[in-house]
C-alpha positions as CSV (number, residue, x, y, z in Angstrom):
1,M,30.1,76.3,17.8
2,Y,28.6,74.3,14.9
3,P,25.3,73.1,16.5
4,Y,24.3,70.6,13.9
5,F,27.1,68.1,14.7
6,T,28.2,68.8,18.2
7,P,25.9,68.1,21.2
8,N,25.2,71.1,23.4
9,L,27.6,70.5,26.2
10,V,25.5,72.4,28.6
11,K,22.5,70.0,28.4
12,L,22.2,67.1,30.7
13,A,22.4,63.7,29.1
14,A,19.3,61.9,28.1
15,V,19.3,58.8,30.1
16,V,16.9,55.9,30.6
17,H,17.4,54.1,33.9
18,T,15.8,50.7,34.6
19,G,18.1,48.9,37.0
20,P,19.6,48.9,40.4
21,R,22.4,51.3,41.5
22,P,25.9,49.8,41.4
23,G,27.3,48.5,44.6
24,L,24.2,46.6,45.3
25,E,23.7,42.9,44.6
26,V,21.6,42.4,41.5
27,P,18.2,41.2,42.8
28,F,16.8,37.8,41.6
29,N,14.2,39.5,39.3
30,M,16.9,41.6,37.7
31,R,19.1,38.8,36.4
32,R,20.8,39.8,33.2
33,L,19.1,38.4,30.1
34,L,21.3,38.0,27.0
35,R,20.0,39.4,23.8
36,Y,21.1,36.9,21.3
37,S,21.6,33.6,23.3
38,R,18.1,32.4,22.3
39,T,18.7,32.8,18.6
40,S,20.3,29.4,18.5
41,Y,20.0,26.3,20.6
42,G,23.6,25.4,19.8
43,N,26.6,26.0,21.9
44,L,26.7,29.6,23.0
45,N,30.4,29.8,22.2
46,E,29.5,29.1,18.6
47,N,26.6,31.6,18.4
48,P,28.0,34.3,16.1
49,Q,25.6,37.1,17.1
50,H,26.2,36.6,20.8
51,R,29.9,36.2,20.3
52,F,30.1,39.4,18.3
53,A,28.1,41.4,20.9
54,Q,30.1,39.9,23.8
55,R,33.3,41.1,22.2
56,F,32.1,44.7,22.5
57,A,30.9,44.3,26.1
58,L,33.7,45.8,28.1
59,N,34.5,45.4,31.8
60,I,35.0,48.4,34.1
61,Y,36.8,46.5,36.8
62,P,36.8,48.9,39.7
63,S,33.0,49.0,39.7
64,G,32.0,45.6,38.3
65,A,30.1,47.5,35.5
66,I,29.7,46.5,31.8
67,Y,29.7,49.0,29.0
68,S,28.6,48.0,25.5
69,F,30.6,50.1,23.1
70,I,29.2,51.0,19.7
71,P,31.7,52.5,17.1
72,K,31.0,56.2,16.3
73,N,29.1,56.7,19.6
74,A,31.8,58.4,21.6
75,C,33.7,55.2,21.6
76,S,37.2,56.7,21.6
77,T,36.3,58.8,24.7
78,M,34.8,55.8,26.4
79,R,37.7,53.4,25.6
80,T,40.2,56.0,26.7
81,S,38.3,56.5,30.0
82,L,38.1,52.7,30.5
83,A,41.8,52.2,29.8
84,I,42.6,54.8,32.5
85,A,40.0,53.4,35.0
86,N,41.3,49.8,34.5
87,G,44.9,50.9,35.0
88,C,46.3,50.2,31.6
89,I,47.3,53.8,30.7
90,K,48.1,56.7,33.0
91,D,46.5,59.6,31.1
92,P,45.1,60.6,27.7
93,T,48.6,61.1,26.2
94,D,48.7,57.3,25.7
95,F,45.2,57.2,24.0
96,N,46.6,55.4,20.9
97,W,46.8,52.3,23.1
98,I,43.1,51.8,22.7
99,H,43.3,51.1,18.9
100,Q,45.0,47.7,19.4
101,N,43.1,46.8,22.5
102,N,39.4,46.9,21.5
103,D,38.7,43.5,23.1
104,T,41.2,43.6,25.9
105,F,38.4,44.3,28.4
106,S,35.8,42.0,26.8
107,A,33.6,40.4,29.3
108,S,33.3,36.6,30.0
109,L,30.0,34.9,30.4
110,P,30.2,35.0,34.2
111,E,31.1,38.7,34.1
112,L,28.1,39.4,31.9
113,A,25.8,37.5,34.2
114,K,27.1,39.1,37.4
115,A,27.5,42.7,36.2
116,K,26.5,45.2,38.9
117,Y,25.7,48.0,36.4
118,T,25.2,48.0,32.6
119,F,25.0,50.9,30.1
120,T,25.4,51.8,26.5
121,I,25.3,54.9,24.3
122,L,22.9,55.2,21.3
123,R,23.1,57.8,18.5
124,C,20.7,59.1,15.9
125,P,21.3,56.5,13.0
126,Y,21.3,59.3,10.4
127,A,23.9,61.3,12.2
128,R,26.0,58.3,12.9
129,L,26.0,57.3,9.2
130,L,27.0,60.9,8.2
131,S,29.8,60.9,10.8
132,V,31.1,57.7,9.4
133,Y,31.2,59.2,5.9
134,L,32.9,62.5,6.9
135,D,35.5,60.6,9.0
136,K,36.2,57.5,7.0
137,F,35.5,58.4,3.4
138,V,36.1,62.2,3.1
139,E,39.3,61.7,5.0
140,R,40.2,58.6,2.9
141,N,40.9,56.3,5.8
142,V,41.5,52.6,5.5
143,E,37.8,51.8,5.8
144,A,37.1,53.7,2.5
145,W,39.6,51.6,0.7
146,K,38.1,48.4,2.1
147,Y,34.8,49.6,0.9
148,V,36.3,50.0,-2.6
149,N,37.5,46.4,-2.4
150,L,34.1,45.3,-1.3
151,H,32.9,46.5,-4.7
152,Q,35.7,44.5,-6.4
153,R,37.4,47.8,-7.2
154,A,34.7,48.5,-9.8
155,I,34.5,52.0,-8.3
156,D,37.0,54.7,-7.5
157,I,37.1,56.3,-4.1
158,D,36.1,59.6,-5.7
159,D,32.9,57.9,-6.9
160,I,31.7,57.4,-3.4
161,T,29.4,60.3,-2.8
162,F,27.4,60.2,0.4
163,E,24.3,59.4,-1.8
164,F,26.1,56.4,-3.3
165,F,27.2,55.2,0.2
166,V,23.8,55.5,1.8
167,K,22.1,53.7,-1.1
168,S,24.6,50.9,-0.9
169,I,23.8,50.1,2.7
170,A,20.5,48.8,1.5
171,R,22.5,45.6,0.8
172,E,23.0,43.6,3.9
173,A,26.4,42.5,2.9
174,V,27.5,46.1,2.7
175,R,25.7,47.2,5.8
176,N,27.4,44.5,7.9
177,S,30.8,44.8,6.2
178,D,32.3,47.3,8.8
179,I,31.7,47.9,12.5
180,H,31.6,51.6,11.9
181,W,28.3,51.4,10.1
182,M,26.8,48.1,11.3
183,P,23.5,48.5,13.0
184,Q,23.8,49.6,16.6
185,T,21.6,46.8,17.9
186,S,24.3,44.3,16.7
187,F,26.5,45.5,19.5
188,L,24.0,45.1,22.4
189,V,24.8,41.9,24.4
190,Y,21.9,42.4,26.8
191,E,18.2,42.4,26.2
192,D,18.0,45.5,28.4
193,Y,20.5,47.9,30.2
194,D,20.3,49.7,33.4
195,D,21.0,53.0,31.6
196,Y,20.8,54.1,28.0
197,F,22.5,57.4,27.1
198,A,21.9,59.5,24.0
199,L,25.0,60.8,22.4
200,E,23.1,63.9,21.2
201,Q,22.9,65.0,24.9
202,Y,26.3,63.9,26.0
203,A,27.6,66.2,28.7
204,G,25.4,65.1,31.6
205,M,26.5,61.5,31.1
206,A,29.8,62.3,32.7
207,E,28.1,63.4,35.9
208,V,25.8,60.3,35.9
209,L,28.7,57.9,35.5
210,Q,30.8,59.6,38.0
211,D,28.0,59.4,40.5
212,K,27.0,55.9,39.8
213,I,30.2,54.0,39.3
214,G,33.0,56.5,39.9
215,L,34.0,56.6,36.2
216,E,35.7,59.8,35.2
217,L,35.2,60.5,31.5
218,V,38.1,61.9,29.4
219,D,37.0,63.7,26.2
220,A,39.1,62.2,23.4
221,R,37.8,64.4,20.6
222,P,40.7,66.8,20.8
223,L,43.0,63.8,20.5
224,T,41.3,62.0,17.7
225,K,40.3,65.2,15.9
226,H,36.9,63.6,15.2
227,G,35.1,66.6,16.5
228,T,33.1,68.9,14.1
229,S,32.7,72.0,16.3
230,G,33.6,75.4,14.9
231,Y,32.5,74.7,11.3
232,R,30.4,77.1,9.3
233,K,27.3,75.9,7.4
234,L,28.1,75.0,3.8
235,R,25.3,76.3,1.6
236,K,25.3,74.1,-1.5
237,K,22.5,72.4,-3.4
238,E,22.3,68.7,-3.0
239,P,25.6,68.4,-1.0
240,Y,25.1,64.6,-0.8
241,R,26.2,64.4,-4.4
242,L,29.6,66.1,-3.8
243,E,32.7,64.0,-4.4
244,P,34.6,63.2,-1.2
245,F,37.6,65.3,-2.2
246,E,35.4,68.4,-2.8
247,L,33.9,67.9,0.7
248,L,37.4,67.5,2.1
249,Q,38.4,70.8,0.5
250,K,35.3,72.5,2.0
251,K,36.0,71.0,5.4
252,R,39.6,72.3,5.4
253,Q,38.2,75.7,4.5
254,G,36.0,75.5,7.6
255,F,32.7,74.5,6.1
256,L,30.4,71.5,6.5
257,P,26.9,70.9,5.3
258,E,23.9,70.9,7.6
259,P,23.2,67.2,8.4
260,A,19.6,67.2,7.3
261,S,20.6,68.7,3.9
262,M,22.8,65.6,3.3
263,F,19.8,63.4,2.9
264,S,17.3,63.4,0.0
265,D,13.9,61.9,0.7
266,E,14.9,58.7,-1.0
267,M,18.1,58.5,1.1
268,A,16.2,59.1,4.4
269,R,13.8,56.3,3.5
270,C,16.8,54.0,2.7
271,V,18.2,54.6,6.2
272,Q,14.8,54.0,7.7
273,R,14.6,50.6,6.1
274,A,18.2,49.6,6.7
275,Y,18.3,50.7,10.3
276,K,14.7,50.1,11.3
277,Q,15.6,48.4,14.6
278,D,18.1,51.1,15.5
279,I,15.5,53.9,14.9
280,A,12.8,52.0,16.8
281,L,15.1,51.5,19.8
282,Y,16.2,55.1,19.8
283,R,12.6,56.4,19.6
284,K,11.6,54.0,22.4
285,K,14.3,55.2,24.8
286,F,14.5,58.9,23.9
287,G,11.6,59.9,21.6
288,K,12.1,61.5,18.2
289,E,13.4,65.0,19.2
290,N,17.0,64.3,18.3
291,L,16.4,62.2,15.2
292,L,17.2,64.0,12.0
293,F,14.1,62.5,10.5
294,S,11.1,61.3,12.5
């Protein structure tokens, strides 16, 4: 087991609970407050921040629950589990259905207001950014080529070291150019949720959600091959300066760098500035124990 990337599946999930148990009517003083509706006095349907977050607020129809999904935060596992729970696929063998149905279960305004239970999953912003890089850039997925286009093709894909990528997200246009590295707070439709789960302590979440809303989680990592368990530690000086192809070769040989070693002090400060709200929310809900840098 490679402990630096994969949560300890024996631990119970970190969870912050603030609301009523599902199955109960939401009391008057627990009415749902939308996070971005007050950012504009214009028509809510034309509020871009709200509309974006609403798109990622997904219905779980059997329980009347709403889950705000954040890319790179167990989202394939959750979307597969929701597709099964909502009766759209029979079992995980059809998991590819989820990729063209990201907004199929998106909630309407009445559904957001009347939700019986709400939850989301947060992740250490440093670890999320590294996961994006290893998945999208090292593996040369379509997001990497879009990133090259974002730079007017003035760079080659092999120029995109992790250091280059992290420093580039200091620019808001780059930071908001793709849902996989957009700030996590952009996806939160509510001001507050009944439960916040920490991805770094994943396993117990299945028990909590089964108990509260009868949702059975299906681990999609073996299907998506996004997991990073079983890798040995790559011992290399300044691995954040390795070209993507060299990292890919090391990965195929069974080696990955320790996450903290992928950040110089300057890079860590860059993330702290760019994802200030994400880090503050994570610290508020879970403390600093699972943050790569406190």
